[in-house]
C-alpha positions as CSV (number, residue, x, y, z in Angstrom):
1,M,5.4,-9.2,-45.2
2,T,8.8,-7.9,-44.1
3,E,12.0,-9.8,-44.3
4,E,13.7,-10.3,-41.0
5,G,15.9,-7.3,-40.0
6,E,14.3,-5.0,-42.4
7,V,12.0,-2.0,-41.9
8,P,9.7,-0.6,-44.6
9,G,11.4,2.2,-46.5
10,G,14.9,1.0,-45.6
11,E,15.0,2.9,-42.4
12,E,17.8,2.1,-40.0
13,E,17.2,1.9,-36.3
14,G,18.3,5.4,-35.5
15,D,16.5,7.2,-38.3
16,G,13.8,9.5,-37.1
17,L,14.7,9.0,-33.4
18,P,15.1,12.2,-31.4
19,S,18.8,13.1,-31.0
20,F,19.8,13.3,-27.3
21,T,23.1,15.1,-27.6
22,T,25.2,16.1,-24.6
23,K,24.8,19.8,-25.5
24,G,21.1,19.6,-25.9
25,A,20.7,17.7,-22.6
26,I,22.8,20.3,-20.8
27,Q,20.8,23.2,-22.3
28,T,17.5,21.5,-21.5
29,V,18.5,20.8,-17.9
30,A,19.7,24.4,-17.5
31,L,16.5,25.8,-18.8
32,I,14.4,23.5,-16.5
33,V,16.4,24.5,-13.5
34,L,15.9,28.2,-14.3
35,L,12.2,27.7,-14.8
36,I,11.9,25.8,-11.5
37,L,13.8,28.5,-9.6
38,A,11.6,31.2,-11.1
39,I,8.3,29.5,-10.7
40,Y,8.8,27.8,-7.3
41,F,11.1,30.2,-5.5
42,L,11.1,33.6,-7.1
43,L,7.4,33.9,-8.0
44,P,6.1,33.2,-4.5
45,K,8.3,35.9,-3.1
46,L,7.3,38.5,-5.7
47,A,3.6,37.6,-5.5
48,G,3.5,37.6,-1.8
49,F,2.4,33.9,-1.6
50,G,4.5,33.4,1.5
51,D,6.3,30.1,2.2
52,A,4.4,28.0,-0.2
53,I,7.3,25.5,-0.6
54,G,7.3,25.1,3.2
55,M,3.6,24.1,3.1
56,L,4.5,20.8,1.3
57,G,5.3,19.3,4.7
58,E,1.7,19.9,5.7
59,A,0.2,17.7,2.9
60,K,-1.8,14.8,4.2
61,P,0.1,11.6,3.2
62,V,-3.1,9.6,2.5
63,Y,-4.2,12.1,-0.3
64,V,-0.7,12.1,-1.7
65,A,-0.9,8.4,-1.9
66,I,-4.3,8.7,-3.6
67,A,-2.8,11.1,-6.1
68,I,0.0,8.6,-6.9
69,G,-2.7,6.0,-7.4
70,F,-4.5,8.2,-9.9
71,C,-1.2,8.8,-11.7
72,V,-0.7,5.0,-12.2
73,L,-4.3,4.8,-13.4
74,S,-3.7,7.6,-15.9
75,F,-0.9,5.7,-17.6
76,I,-2.8,2.4,-17.6
77,T,-5.7,4.1,-19.4
78,Y,-3.4,5.9,-21.8
79,I,-1.6,2.7,-22.7
80,A,-5.0,1.0,-23.1
81,L,-6.1,3.7,-25.6
82,F,-2.8,3.4,-27.5
83,R,-3.0,-0.3,-27.7
84,A,-6.6,-0.3,-28.8
85,V,-6.1,2.4,-31.6
86,V,-2.5,2.1,-32.7
87,G,-2.2,-1.7,-32.3
88,G,-4.7,-4.1,-33.6
89,E,-5.0,-7.1,-35.9
90,T,-2.2,-6.2,-38.3
91,F,0.1,-4.7,-35.6
92,P,-0.4,-6.9,-32.5
93,I,1.9,-5.3,-29.9
94,T,1.9,-6.6,-26.3
95,W,0.9,-4.5,-23.2
96,N,4.6,-4.4,-22.3
97,E,5.6,-3.1,-25.7
98,A,2.9,-0.5,-25.5
99,Y,4.1,0.5,-22.1
100,Q,7.6,1.0,-23.3
101,I,6.6,3.1,-26.3
102,N,4.3,5.3,-24.3
103,M,6.6,5.8,-21.2
104,A,9.6,6.4,-23.4
105,G,7.5,8.9,-25.4
106,F,6.5,10.6,-22.1
107,A,10.2,11.1,-21.2
108,A,10.9,12.5,-24.7
109,T,8.4,15.3,-24.1
110,L,10.9,16.7,-21.6
111,L,13.1,17.7,-24.5
112,F,10.3,19.0,-26.8
113,S,7.3,21.3,-25.9
114,A,4.3,22.2,-28.1
115,G,2.0,19.5,-26.9
116,G,4.5,16.6,-26.7
117,A,6.2,16.7,-30.1
118,G,9.1,14.6,-28.8
119,G,6.7,11.9,-27.8
120,V,5.1,11.9,-31.2
121,V,8.5,11.6,-32.9
122,L,9.6,8.7,-30.7
123,T,6.3,6.9,-31.2
124,Y,6.5,7.3,-35.0
125,W,10.0,5.9,-34.8
126,A,9.0,2.9,-32.7
127,L,6.0,2.0,-35.0
128,R,8.2,2.2,-38.1
129,Q,10.8,0.0,-36.5
130,G,8.0,-2.5,-35.8
131,G,7.3,-2.7,-39.6
132,M,4.3,-0.4,-39.9
133,E,4.0,1.5,-43.2
134,R,4.4,5.3,-43.1
135,R,0.9,6.1,-44.2
136,D,-0.6,3.6,-41.7
137,V,1.5,5.1,-38.9
138,G,0.3,8.5,-39.7
139,T,-3.4,7.5,-39.9
140,R,-3.3,5.5,-36.7
141,M,-1.5,8.2,-34.8
142,V,-3.9,10.9,-36.0
143,A,-6.8,8.7,-34.9
144,F,-5.1,8.2,-31.5
145,I,-4.4,11.9,-31.0
146,V,-7.9,13.0,-32.1
147,L,-9.6,10.4,-29.9
148,H,-7.3,11.3,-27.0
149,Y,-7.8,15.0,-27.2
150,L,-11.5,14.9,-28.2
151,F,-12.6,14.8,-24.6
152,Y,-10.5,17.9,-23.8
153,P,-12.6,20.5,-25.6
154,L,-15.8,18.4,-24.9
155,A,-15.2,18.6,-21.2
156,V,-14.5,22.3,-21.3
157,L,-17.7,22.9,-23.3
158,V,-19.9,20.9,-21.0
159,F,-18.5,22.0,-17.7
160,G,-18.1,25.6,-18.8
161,I,-21.8,25.7,-19.6
162,L,-22.8,23.9,-16.4
163,L,-20.7,26.2,-14.3
164,G,-21.8,29.4,-16.1
165,T,-25.5,28.6,-15.8
166,G,-25.1,27.7,-12.1
167,V,-26.0,24.0,-12.5
168,L,-22.7,23.1,-10.9
169,S,-21.5,25.1,-7.9
170,G,-18.5,27.3,-8.4
171,S,-17.7,30.5,-10.3
172,T,-20.1,31.9,-12.9
173,T,-17.5,34.4,-14.2
174,V,-17.9,34.6,-18.0
175,S,-14.2,34.6,-18.7
176,L,-13.8,31.3,-16.8
177,T,-16.9,29.5,-18.1
178,F,-18.6,30.6,-21.2
179,V,-15.5,32.0,-23.0
180,P,-13.5,28.8,-22.7
181,A,-16.6,26.8,-23.6
182,A,-17.1,28.9,-26.8
183,I,-13.4,28.5,-27.8
184,A,-13.8,24.7,-27.2
185,A,-16.8,24.6,-29.4
186,V,-15.0,26.3,-32.2
187,V,-12.0,24.0,-31.9
188,M,-14.4,20.9,-32.1
189,L,-16.1,22.3,-35.2
190,L,-12.8,23.0,-37.0
191,F,-11.5,19.5,-36.4
192,G,-14.9,18.0,-37.1
193,A,-14.8,19.7,-40.5
194,L,-11.8,17.7,-41.4
195,A,-13.9,14.6,-41.4
196,L,-16.0,16.1,-44.2
197,L,-13.0,16.0,-46.6
198,P,-13.8,13.6,-49.4
199,T,-12.3,10.2,-49.0
200,D,-10.8,10.4,-52.5
201,F,-9.4,13.9,-51.9
202,E,-5.8,12.8,-52.4
203,R,-6.7,11.0,-55.7
204,R,-8.5,14.1,-56.9
205,M,-5.6,16.4,-56.2
206,D,-3.2,14.0,-57.9
207,H,-5.4,13.9,-61.0
208,F,-5.7,17.7,-61.0
209,A,-1.9,18.1,-60.7
210,K,-1.3,15.7,-63.6
211,R,-3.6,17.8,-65.8
212,H,-2.2,21.2,-64.9
213,S,1.6,21.8,-65.2
214,G,3.2,23.8,-62.5
215,V,0.9,22.6,-59.7
216,T,2.4,19.1,-59.0
217,F,3.2,20.3,-55.5
218,L,-0.5,20.2,-54.7
219,A,-0.5,16.4,-54.9
220,R,2.2,16.2,-52.3
221,L,0.5,18.8,-50.1
222,A,-2.8,16.9,-50.3
223,T,-1.2,13.9,-48.5
224,L,-1.3,15.5,-45.0
225,P,-4.9,16.7,-44.9
226,A,-6.0,13.5,-46.5
227,M,-4.2,11.5,-43.8
228,V,-5.6,13.7,-41.0
229,A,-9.1,13.4,-42.4
230,D,-8.8,9.6,-42.5
231,G,-7.5,9.5,-38.9
232,T,-10.2,11.9,-37.8
233,R,-13.0,9.8,-39.3
234,A,-11.5,6.6,-37.8
235,A,-11.5,8.3,-34.3
236,L,-15.1,9.5,-34.7
237,R,-16.3,6.1,-35.8
238,L,-14.6,4.6,-32.7
239,V,-16.5,7.0,-30.5
240,A,-19.8,6.2,-32.4
241,N,-19.3,2.5,-31.8
242,P,-18.3,2.1,-28.1
243,S,-19.5,-1.5,-28.1
244,R,-16.7,-2.4,-30.5
245,A,-14.1,0.0,-29.1
246,G,-14.9,0.2,-25.4
247,L,-11.2,0.0,-24.5
248,A,-10.3,3.0,-26.6
249,V,-13.2,5.2,-25.3
250,V,-12.6,4.1,-21.7
251,G,-8.9,4.8,-22.1
252,A,-9.4,8.3,-23.5
253,V,-12.0,9.3,-20.9
254,G,-10.1,7.5,-18.1
255,F,-6.8,9.4,-18.8
256,W,-8.3,12.8,-18.3
257,A,-10.4,11.7,-15.4
258,A,-7.4,10.2,-13.7
259,N,-5.3,13.4,-14.2
260,I,-8.2,15.5,-12.7
261,G,-8.2,13.0,-9.9
262,I,-4.5,13.7,-9.2
263,L,-5.3,17.4,-9.0
264,W,-8.3,16.9,-6.8
265,A,-6.3,14.7,-4.4
266,S,-3.6,17.4,-4.4
267,F,-6.1,20.0,-3.2
268,K,-7.5,17.6,-0.6
269,A,-4.0,17.0,0.7
270,F,-4.2,20.6,2.1
271,G,-7.8,20.4,3.2
272,I,-9.1,22.4,0.2
273,A,-12.7,21.6,-0.7
274,I,-13.0,22.2,-4.4
275,P,-16.2,21.8,-6.5
276,L,-16.0,19.3,-9.3
277,G,-16.8,21.8,-12.0
278,V,-14.0,24.1,-10.8
279,V,-11.3,21.5,-10.6
280,V,-12.2,20.3,-14.1
281,M,-12.2,23.8,-15.7
282,G,-9.1,24.8,-13.7
283,F,-7.3,21.8,-14.9
284,F,-8.1,22.2,-18.6
285,I,-7.6,25.9,-18.7
286,G,-4.3,25.6,-17.0
287,M,-3.1,22.8,-19.3
288,V,-3.5,25.1,-22.3
289,A,-0.1,26.5,-21.3
290,N,1.5,23.2,-22.4
291,L,1.2,24.5,-26.0
292,I,3.6,27.3,-25.4
293,P,6.6,26.7,-27.6
294,F,10.3,26.6,-26.4
295,V,9.3,25.4,-22.9
296,P,10.2,21.8,-22.4
297,A,7.1,19.8,-21.7
298,G,5.4,22.9,-20.4
299,V,7.7,23.1,-17.3
300,G,6.8,26.2,-15.4
301,A,4.2,27.3,-18.0
302,V,1.6,24.7,-16.9
303,D,2.4,25.4,-13.2
304,A,1.9,29.1,-13.6
305,G,-1.2,28.6,-15.8
306,M,-2.9,26.4,-13.2
307,I,-1.9,28.6,-10.3
308,G,-3.3,31.7,-12.0
309,T,-6.5,29.9,-13.0
310,F,-7.4,28.7,-9.5
311,V,-6.4,32.0,-8.0
312,L,-8.9,33.6,-10.4
313,F,-11.5,31.1,-9.2
314,G,-11.0,32.6,-5.7
315,F,-8.9,30.1,-3.9
316,P,-6.0,31.1,-1.4
317,E,-2.8,31.7,-3.2
318,E,-0.5,29.8,-0.8
319,Q,-2.7,26.7,-0.8
320,V,-3.2,26.8,-4.6
321,F,0.5,27.0,-5.1
322,A,1.3,24.1,-2.8
323,A,-1.5,21.9,-4.3
324,V,-0.4,22.6,-7.9
325,L,3.2,21.8,-6.9
326,I,2.1,18.4,-5.5
327,Y,0.1,17.8,-8.7
328,R,3.1,18.5,-10.9
329,L,5.4,16.4,-8.7
330,V,3.1,13.4,-9.0
331,A,1.8,13.8,-12.6
332,F,5.0,15.0,-14.3
333,W,8.2,14.6,-12.3
334,L,7.5,11.2,-10.7
335,P,7.0,9.2,-14.0
336,I,10.2,10.6,-15.6
337,P,12.6,8.0,-14.2
338,P,10.6,5.0,-15.3
339,G,10.1,6.8,-18.6
340,V,13.9,7.1,-19.1
341,A,14.2,3.4,-18.2
342,A,11.5,2.5,-20.7
343,F,13.4,4.4,-23.4
344,F,16.4,2.1,-23.0
345,Q,14.1,-1.0,-22.7
346,L,12.5,0.1,-26.0
347,R,15.8,0.2,-27.8
348,N,16.5,-3.4,-26.7
349,T,13.0,-4.4,-27.7
350,V,13.5,-2.9,-31.2
351,K,16.7,-4.9,-31.5
352,R,14.8,-8.0,-30.5
353,W,12.1,-7.3,-33.1
354,K,14.8,-7.3,-35.8
355,R,16.4,-10.5,-34.6
356,E,13.3,-12.5,-34.0
357,E,10.0,-11.1,-35.4
358,L,8.5,-7.7,-36.2
359,P,5.1,-7.0,-34.7
360,V,3.7,-6.5,-38.2
361,D,4.8,-10.1,-39.1
362,R,3.0,-11.7,-36.1
363,P,-0.1,-13.8,-36.5
364,P,-3.2,-11.5,-36.7
365,R,-5.3,-11.1,-33.7
366,P,-8.9,-9.7,-33.5
367,G,-8.5,-5.9,-33.5
368,L,-10.5,-2.7,-33.4
369,I,-9.1,-0.2,-35.8
370,E,-9.0,-2.4,-38.9
371,E,-12.8,-2.6,-38.9
372,I,-13.1,1.2,-39.5
373,L,-10.0,2.3,-41.4
C-alpha cells in the first residue's frame, strides 16, 4: 500500500510528463501549418486535383454527422479497451479517469510522432501517479498496445487475401493486396515469437550475468524483452478468452471498425460508393504513414498516404482528396480541443488522488487482467 501523497519510486507529479515549452509549442504549430499548407493547398495545385478544398461545401451533412458519430464511438471503444486491460482489480480507475488519461494522451500525440509516443509517455506518467509500480505499468501498457494493434495486421492479412483472390469486390492488384498481406503476416509472426520467450528469461539472464564478469549489462537489457513478452502473452490470453475479456476484445475491434466507419462516411458524403474491402485496405495502408518520424501525429503524412492509396485503387483524385480531408477533420482535428481540456482535468485529478486516495489504494474490484498476468 502507498502512503497518502506518495508515488512509488518517489516520483514527483511532473516527473516523466512531456514538457510543453513555449518554444516547442511554437515550433510544432509552425511545422503543422507548413504541412497543412503543403498538403491541402499546394499539393492539389501541383497534382492537378482542381479545387478539392472547395468541394468540402458539397459534402452531405447527414454523412458528416454519421462520421462524427463513428468518431465518438471510436473513443468510447478505445477507453473501454484501456479500462479493461490497464485498469482492473488492483487499479480500479473510473470511466471518467480513463477518459481523461486517453483524451489527454491523444492530444499529446500532436507533439510526438512515431505511432503516438507522446500519448505513451503521458499514459505512463498518469499510471505512475496513480500508484502503479513501474514493471506493472510496463506490462499492462504492452498488453494494451499489443491487443490494440493486433487487429491492424490481422485485418490487412484477411482483407488483402479476400481482395486479391476476388472474394471481395475491388482491386486485385498484387501491390495493394497480397504484398501488404504478406508484410502483415511477417509482423504478426515476429510479435508472436515474443510470447515464446521463457517466463523466467529475466531470472536466467540475471543468473548468467552474476556468473560471468563483464556482462552485467545483460541483466538490465533483459528487463525490456521480458516485460514485452509478459505483456504479449497477457494480450494473447485475453484474445483466447473472450468470455472473460469481452470488453477488451470488443474495444480493440470496435476502435478500428469505428475509424473505418468514419472514412466510409466521409466517402459517402461525396456520393462515392466504395467497396468494404477497399476502404479497409486503403485505411490501413494509408495509416502506415503515421510511423514516419519527425511528423507530429502524422499530420500531412497520413493524409498523403491515404490519398495516394485510394488514387491507386482507381478513385477520382478530387473526390478522394475531399473525402480524406473530411476524415482527418473528424477523426483527428475535432477531438483535439476536448483532448487539451482533458489534459488539464487530468492534472487536477492527479492532485485529487494525492489529497484523497490513489487508485491503487482503492478497494479491489473484480477485474480482467489480474487473472492472466
